[in-house]
C-alpha positions in Angstrom: -43.6 -32.9 -30.7 -41.1 -33.4 -27.8 -41.0 -29.7 -27.2 -44.9 -29.6 -27.1 -45.0 -32.5 -24.6 -42.2 -31.0 -22.5 -43.9 -27.6 -22.4 -47.2 -29.1 -21.4 -45.7 -31.3 -18.8 -43.7 -28.5 -17.2 -46.1 -25.6 -17.5 -49.7 -26.9 -17.8 -49.6 -30.2 -16.0 -52.3 -30.9 -13.4 -50.7 -34.0 -12.0 -49.9 -32.5 -8.6 -53.4 -31.0 -8.2 -55.0 -34.4 -8.9 -52.4 -36.2 -6.7 -53.3 -33.8 -3.9 -57.0 -34.7 -4.2 -56.2 -38.4 -4.0 -53.7 -38.2 -1.2 -54.7 -35.2 0.9 -58.5 -35.1 0.5 -59.3 -38.8 0.2 -56.3 -40.2 2.1 -55.9 -44.0 2.5 -58.1 -45.9 0.1 -58.3 -49.5 1.4 -60.5 -51.9 -0.5 -64.1 -51.6 0.7 -63.5 -48.3 2.6 -65.5 -45.2 2.5 -62.5 -43.2 1.3 -62.1 -45.6 -1.7 -65.7 -45.0 -2.7 -65.4 -41.3 -2.4 -62.2 -41.3 -4.4 -63.8 -43.4 -7.1 -66.8 -41.1 -7.3 -64.4 -38.1 -7.6 -62.5 -39.8 -10.4 -65.7 -40.6 -12.4 -66.9 -37.0 -12.0 -63.5 -35.6 -13.0 -63.3 -37.8 -16.1 -66.8 -36.7 -17.1 -65.8 -33.1 -16.7 -62.8 -33.8 -19.0 -65.2 -35.0 -21.7 -64.6 -38.7 -21.5 -67.5 -40.8 -22.8 -69.5 -42.7 -20.1 -67.0 -42.9 -17.2 -68.3 -45.4 -14.7 -67.4 -47.8 -11.9 -67.4 -51.5 -12.6 -67.8 -54.2 -10.1 -64.8 -56.5 -9.8 -66.1 -59.2 -7.5 -67.2 -59.8 -3.9 -64.9 -58.4 -1.2 -66.7 -58.8 2.1 -66.5 -56.3 4.9 -65.1 -52.9 4.4 -62.5 -51.2 6.7 -63.0 -49.0 9.7 -60.8 -48.2 12.6 -62.7 -48.4 15.9 -60.0 -48.5 18.6 -56.2 -47.9 18.9 -54.1 -48.8 21.9 -50.4 -48.2 22.0 -48.0 -48.8 24.9 -44.3 -48.8 25.6 -43.4 -52.2 27.1 -40.4 -53.1 29.2 -39.2 -52.2 32.7 -40.9 -48.9 32.7 -44.1 -49.3 30.6 -46.3 -46.3 29.8 -49.2 -45.5 27.5 -48.7 -43.7 24.2 -51.3 -41.3 23.0 -51.4 -42.0 19.2 -53.8 -42.3 16.3 -52.8 -43.9 13.0 -52.9 -41.7 10.0 
């Protein structure tokens, strides 16, 4: 059994592919964000494709407003201040 699990883990694992979807495609998944909703929908669809019975999202309670970045301002402060062109990832 150990050999079977080891072979599957080393040769047939899809962990990195799924991790890539969650990290690279959907990125940060803050509670209430659009990325979280898209990642949840992807997970439900993927579980259904695997043959799991009735994958679904369940409500866990009220959260309030979602997250969205509207403006970023970064500056170096001190004797010689200057603006920094930056965008948070």
